[in-house]
C-alpha positions as CSV (number, residue, x, y, z in Angstrom):
1,X,-5.9,-27.7,-38.6
2,X,-5.1,-25.8,-41.8
3,X,-2.6,-23.7,-40.0
4,X,-0.9,-26.8,-38.7
5,X,-0.7,-28.3,-42.2
6,X,0.8,-25.1,-43.5
7,X,3.4,-25.1,-40.7
8,X,4.4,-28.6,-41.6
9,X,4.7,-27.8,-45.2
10,X,6.9,-24.7,-44.4
11,X,9.1,-26.9,-42.2
12,X,9.5,-29.4,-45.0
13,X,10.3,-26.7,-47.6
14,X,12.7,-24.6,-45.6
15,X,15.7,-26.9,-45.8
16,X,15.2,-27.3,-49.5
17,X,15.1,-23.5,-50.0
18,X,18.2,-23.1,-47.9
19,X,20.0,-25.8,-49.9
20,X,19.0,-24.1,-53.1
21,X,20.3,-20.8,-51.9
22,X,23.6,-22.3,-50.8
23,X,24.0,-24.0,-54.2
24,X,23.5,-20.6,-55.9
25,X,26.1,-19.0,-53.6
26,X,28.6,-21.8,-54.4
27,X,27.9,-21.3,-58.1
28,X,28.5,-17.5,-57.9
29,X,31.7,-18.1,-55.8
30,X,32.9,-20.5,-58.5
31,X,32.2,-17.9,-61.2
32,X,34.1,-15.2,-59.3
33,X,37.0,-17.6,-58.9
34,X,37.0,-18.3,-62.6
35,X,37.0,-14.6,-63.4
36,X,39.9,-14.2,-61.0
37,X,41.9,-16.9,-62.6
38,X,41.2,-15.7,-66.2
39,X,42.3,-12.2,-65.2
40,X,45.7,-13.6,-64.3
41,X,45.8,-15.5,-67.6
42,X,45.3,-12.2,-69.4
43,X,48.0,-10.6,-67.3
44,X,50.3,-13.5,-68.2
45,X,49.6,-12.9,-71.9
46,X,50.7,-9.3,-71.6
47,X,53.8,-9.9,-69.4
48,X,54.7,-13.6,-70.0
49,X,54.7,-14.2,-66.3
50,X,52.6,-14.1,-63.2
51,X,53.2,-11.2,-60.8
52,X,55.4,-11.5,-57.8
53,X,53.6,-12.0,-54.4
54,X,55.1,-8.5,-53.6
55,X,54.1,-5.8,-56.1
56,X,55.2,-2.2,-56.3
57,X,52.1,-0.3,-57.3
58,X,51.9,3.1,-55.6
59,X,54.4,6.0,-55.6
60,X,54.5,5.8,-51.9
61,X,58.3,5.6,-51.3
62,X,58.0,3.6,-48.1
63,X,55.0,1.3,-48.6
64,X,54.4,1.4,-52.3
65,X,55.9,-2.1,-52.6
66,X,53.6,-3.8,-50.2
67,X,50.8,-4.6,-52.6
68,X,49.7,-8.2,-53.4
69,X,48.8,-9.7,-56.8
70,X,45.1,-8.7,-56.4
71,X,46.1,-5.1,-57.1
72,X,47.8,-5.7,-60.4
73,X,44.9,-7.5,-62.0
74,X,42.5,-4.7,-61.4
75,X,42.7,-3.5,-65.0
76,X,41.8,-7.1,-66.1
77,X,38.5,-7.1,-64.2
78,X,37.3,-3.7,-65.4
79,X,38.7,-1.9,-62.4
80,X,41.3,0.2,-64.3
81,X,40.3,3.5,-62.5
82,X,41.0,2.0,-59.1
83,X,44.4,0.7,-60.3
84,X,45.3,4.0,-61.8
85,X,44.4,5.8,-58.6
86,X,46.8,3.6,-56.7
87,X,49.5,3.9,-59.4
88,X,49.4,7.6,-59.7
89,X,49.2,8.4,-55.9
90,X,51.2,7.9,-52.7
91,X,48.5,5.7,-51.1
92,X,49.8,2.6,-49.5
93,X,47.9,-0.7,-49.8
94,X,45.6,0.1,-46.9
95,X,44.4,3.6,-48.0
96,X,42.4,5.3,-50.6
97,X,40.7,2.8,-53.0
98,X,41.5,0.0,-50.6
99,X,38.2,0.7,-48.8
100,X,36.2,-0.1,-52.0
101,X,35.0,-3.7,-52.2
102,X,35.8,-5.5,-55.4
103,X,33.0,-8.0,-56.2
104,X,35.3,-10.4,-58.1
105,X,37.3,-10.9,-54.9
106,X,34.2,-11.9,-52.9
107,X,32.4,-15.2,-52.3
108,X,28.7,-14.6,-51.3
109,X,28.7,-17.4,-48.7
110,X,31.1,-15.4,-46.6
111,X,29.0,-13.4,-44.2
112,X,31.6,-10.7,-43.4
113,X,32.7,-10.1,-47.0
114,X,30.8,-6.9,-47.7
115,X,31.5,-5.2,-44.4
116,X,34.6,-2.9,-44.0
117,X,37.4,-3.7,-41.6
118,X,38.5,-0.9,-39.2
119,X,42.2,-0.7,-38.5
120,X,44.6,1.5,-36.5
121,X,45.7,5.0,-37.7
122,X,42.3,5.6,-39.3
123,X,42.6,2.9,-41.9
124,X,39.3,1.3,-43.1
125,X,39.8,-1.4,-45.7
126,X,37.5,-3.6,-47.8
127,X,37.8,-7.4,-47.4
128,X,38.3,-10.1,-49.9
129,X,37.5,-13.8,-49.7
130,X,39.4,-15.2,-52.7
131,X,43.0,-15.9,-51.9
132,X,46.1,-16.8,-53.9
133,X,48.1,-20.0,-53.5
134,X,51.6,-20.2,-52.1
135,X,51.6,-23.9,-52.8
136,X,53.0,-26.1,-50.0
137,X,55.2,-23.3,-48.7
138,X,54.7,-21.4,-45.5
139,X,57.0,-18.5,-45.9
140,X,56.8,-15.2,-47.9
141,X,60.5,-15.2,-48.7
142,X,62.4,-17.9,-50.5
143,X,59.1,-19.5,-51.7
144,X,59.5,-21.3,-55.1
145,X,56.8,-23.9,-54.6
146,X,53.6,-22.2,-55.5
147,X,52.4,-20.0,-58.4
148,X,52.7,-16.9,-56.3
149,X,56.0,-16.2,-54.6
150,X,58.7,-13.6,-54.6
151,X,59.9,-14.7,-58.0
152,X,58.2,-14.2,-61.4
153,X,56.8,-17.5,-62.5
154,X,55.4,-18.3,-65.9
155,X,53.0,-21.1,-66.8
156,X,56.0,-22.8,-68.4
157,X,57.4,-23.3,-64.8
158,X,54.3,-25.3,-63.9
159,X,55.8,-28.7,-64.9
160,X,53.3,-30.6,-62.8
161,X,50.6,-29.4,-65.2
162,X,48.2,-26.5,-65.0
163,X,45.3,-28.9,-64.5
164,X,47.0,-30.4,-61.5
165,X,48.1,-27.3,-59.7
166,X,46.1,-25.1,-57.3
167,X,45.9,-21.4,-58.1
168,X,43.4,-19.8,-55.8
169,X,40.7,-20.7,-53.2
170,X,38.4,-19.3,-50.6
171,X,39.1,-17.8,-47.2
172,X,36.9,-16.7,-44.4
173,X,37.6,-13.2,-43.3
174,X,38.1,-12.2,-39.7
175,X,34.8,-11.3,-38.1
176,X,36.2,-8.5,-35.9
177,X,39.5,-7.1,-37.2
178,X,40.6,-4.5,-34.7
179,X,43.6,-3.7,-32.6
180,X,41.4,-3.5,-29.5
181,X,42.0,-6.6,-27.4
182,X,38.6,-6.3,-25.9
183,X,37.0,-6.8,-29.4
184,X,39.2,-9.6,-30.5
185,X,37.5,-12.9,-31.3
186,X,38.8,-16.5,-31.4
187,X,36.7,-18.0,-34.2
188,X,38.6,-20.8,-36.0
189,X,37.3,-19.6,-39.3
190,X,38.9,-16.2,-40.0
191,X,41.0,-16.3,-36.9
192,X,44.7,-17.0,-36.6
193,X,46.5,-18.5,-33.5
194,X,50.0,-17.3,-32.7
195,X,51.9,-20.5,-31.9
196,X,55.7,-20.1,-31.9
197,X,56.3,-23.9,-31.4
198,X,54.8,-24.7,-34.8
199,X,58.4,-23.9,-36.0
200,X,60.8,-26.7,-35.0
201,X,63.6,-24.2,-34.2
202,X,66.2,-25.8,-36.4
203,X,66.6,-25.5,-40.2
204,X,63.3,-24.7,-41.8
205,X,61.1,-27.4,-40.3
206,X,57.6,-26.7,-39.4
207,X,55.1,-28.8,-37.4
208,X,51.7,-28.6,-39.0
209,X,50.2,-31.2,-36.7
210,X,50.9,-28.9,-33.8
211,X,48.6,-26.3,-35.3
212,X,46.0,-28.9,-36.4
213,X,45.8,-30.6,-33.0
214,X,46.5,-27.8,-30.5
215,X,45.0,-24.5,-31.9
216,X,41.4,-25.3,-31.1
217,X,40.0,-24.6,-27.6
218,X,39.3,-27.9,-25.8
219,X,35.9,-26.7,-24.7
220,X,34.7,-25.4,-28.1
221,X,36.2,-26.7,-31.4
222,X,34.9,-23.6,-33.2
223,X,37.2,-21.4,-31.1
224,X,41.0,-20.9,-31.1
225,X,42.9,-21.1,-27.8
226,X,44.0,-17.5,-28.5
227,X,43.9,-15.0,-31.4
228,X,47.1,-13.5,-32.9
229,X,47.1,-9.8,-32.2
230,X,47.7,-8.4,-35.6
231,X,46.9,-11.2,-38.2
232,X,43.4,-11.1,-39.6
233,X,42.4,-13.2,-42.6
234,X,41.0,-11.5,-45.7
235,X,40.7,-8.1,-44.0
236,X,43.3,-6.2,-46.1
237,X,42.4,-7.0,-49.7
238,X,45.7,-5.6,-51.2
239,X,48.2,-6.4,-48.5
240,X,51.2,-8.6,-49.3
241,X,51.8,-10.5,-46.0
242,X,50.6,-14.1,-46.3
243,X,48.3,-14.0,-43.3
244,X,45.9,-11.7,-45.1
245,X,45.3,-12.8,-48.7
246,X,47.1,-16.1,-49.3
247,X,46.8,-19.7,-48.3
248,X,49.1,-22.8,-48.5
249,X,48.4,-26.5,-49.2
250,X,49.7,-28.0,-46.0
251,X,46.8,-28.1,-43.5
252,X,43.6,-29.4,-45.1
253,X,40.7,-27.0,-46.0
254,X,38.8,-25.5,-43.0
255,X,41.6,-26.4,-40.5
256,X,42.7,-23.7,-38.1
257,X,45.3,-21.1,-39.1
258,X,48.5,-20.6,-37.1
259,X,51.1,-17.8,-37.4
260,X,54.7,-18.0,-36.3
261,X,54.2,-14.9,-34.1
262,X,51.7,-12.6,-32.7
263,X,52.1,-9.8,-35.3
264,X,51.9,-9.3,-39.0
265,X,53.9,-12.4,-39.9
266,X,55.7,-13.6,-43.0
267,X,55.1,-17.3,-42.4
268,X,52.6,-19.8,-40.9
269,X,50.0,-22.4,-41.8
270,X,47.0,-20.8,-43.6
271,X,44.5,-23.3,-45.1
272,X,41.6,-22.2,-47.3
273,X,38.3,-21.9,-45.5
274,X,34.7,-21.5,-46.4
275,X,31.1,-21.7,-45.0
276,X,30.2,-24.4,-47.5
277,X,29.6,-27.8,-46.0
278,X,32.5,-30.2,-46.1
279,X,35.1,-28.3,-48.1
280,X,36.1,-25.3,-50.3
281,X,36.0,-24.2,-53.9
282,X,39.5,-24.3,-55.4
283,X,40.6,-22.8,-58.7
284,X,43.3,-24.5,-60.7
285,X,45.8,-22.8,-63.0
286,X,44.0,-24.1,-66.1
287,X,40.9,-22.2,-65.0
288,X,38.9,-25.2,-63.8
289,X,37.1,-25.0,-60.4
290,X,36.9,-28.0,-58.1
291,X,35.3,-28.6,-54.7
292,X,38.0,-30.0,-52.4
293,X,37.0,-31.9,-49.3
294,X,38.1,-31.2,-45.8
295,X,39.3,-34.8,-45.7
296,X,41.7,-34.6,-48.6
297,X,44.9,-36.6,-48.0
298,X,47.7,-34.7,-46.2
299,X,49.9,-37.7,-45.4
300,X,49.3,-37.3,-41.7
301,X,50.8,-33.8,-41.5
302,X,54.4,-34.8,-40.8
303,X,57.1,-32.3,-39.8
304,X,58.6,-30.9,-42.9
305,X,60.5,-28.1,-44.6
306,X,58.0,-25.3,-44.9
307,X,60.4,-22.9,-46.7
308,X,62.4,-24.7,-49.4
309,X,60.9,-28.1,-49.9
310,X,62.6,-29.9,-52.8
311,X,60.9,-32.5,-55.0
312,X,57.7,-34.3,-53.9
313,X,55.6,-32.6,-51.3
314,X,55.6,-34.3,-47.8
315,X,51.9,-33.3,-47.4
316,X,50.2,-35.9,-49.5
317,X,47.7,-35.2,-52.3
318,X,46.9,-31.7,-51.0
319,X,50.6,-30.7,-50.8
320,X,51.2,-32.1,-54.3
321,X,48.3,-30.1,-55.6
322,X,50.0,-26.9,-54.4
323,X,53.5,-27.4,-55.8
324,X,54.1,-26.3,-59.3
325,X,57.1,-28.5,-60.0
326,X,57.2,-31.2,-57.3
327,X,57.2,-34.0,-59.8
328,X,54.5,-35.8,-57.9
329,X,51.1,-37.0,-59.2
330,X,48.1,-35.0,-58.1
331,X,44.4,-35.3,-58.7
332,X,41.7,-32.9,-57.5
């Protein structure tokens, strides 16, 4: 009888314990995100701009310019030694210190975050689960919509207001990054589907609803129909291509990701993702952290210009939150 009562008490307490642990993980993730944002504020104080989405860090004459903004804020998060090792070497963004995890770049709710990712040619890289925002733009080049693009943006360029504009968020890293087809997985969270017809084929129009409605396997909504061969979310912490360490505010949080091709691609739909229930932590340029719901308004995901959108975002409140100068109202 006593054993039965103890069993009932444990069953009653377990959900509360799990909820408390998840709340603690969310809080730690928020703290890391705030540190991440403040590091860029300190960078901005020194250079009067944010870094370009493509940074030249290493002396590697071929691949020294393939680093992302995560690399240049290392001195601002007490990782100066790592930064100097990159800067004074011929390492590319996948070698040397790239295999050392950086705690500020990690959210503890992400189960794969502390494991290393094995790549071709002997590369082993650490993961990261805090991503930078490209706003409501889906392309590496020609992007002027978000705080991180190929141009140098200052906070003065954020005319929509720093408290209204998304800066960073979470992503779920790929659970089996490998070039071995036998080991590829199709998990929606962390995976990327190669779907060429998400691009309309004329102008710069993209079809986000095609990704939202057709990327999931009809027999299991947690799986993609297929996995892009060479695009793995969060698995190269210092790599510039948008499929690794960036997100855009087109598809809602925790939606599937889709690439324009099967390889390391320069454009696609990459929503933030997390293992929190119902949404993701999102950092705004002013340093505030908000929890954004999976059901945030996206205006029905119409076909739209995913490269050079002008004016108000076509993707509702979520798209407006991503643009730095769309002129549209936005509330978290």
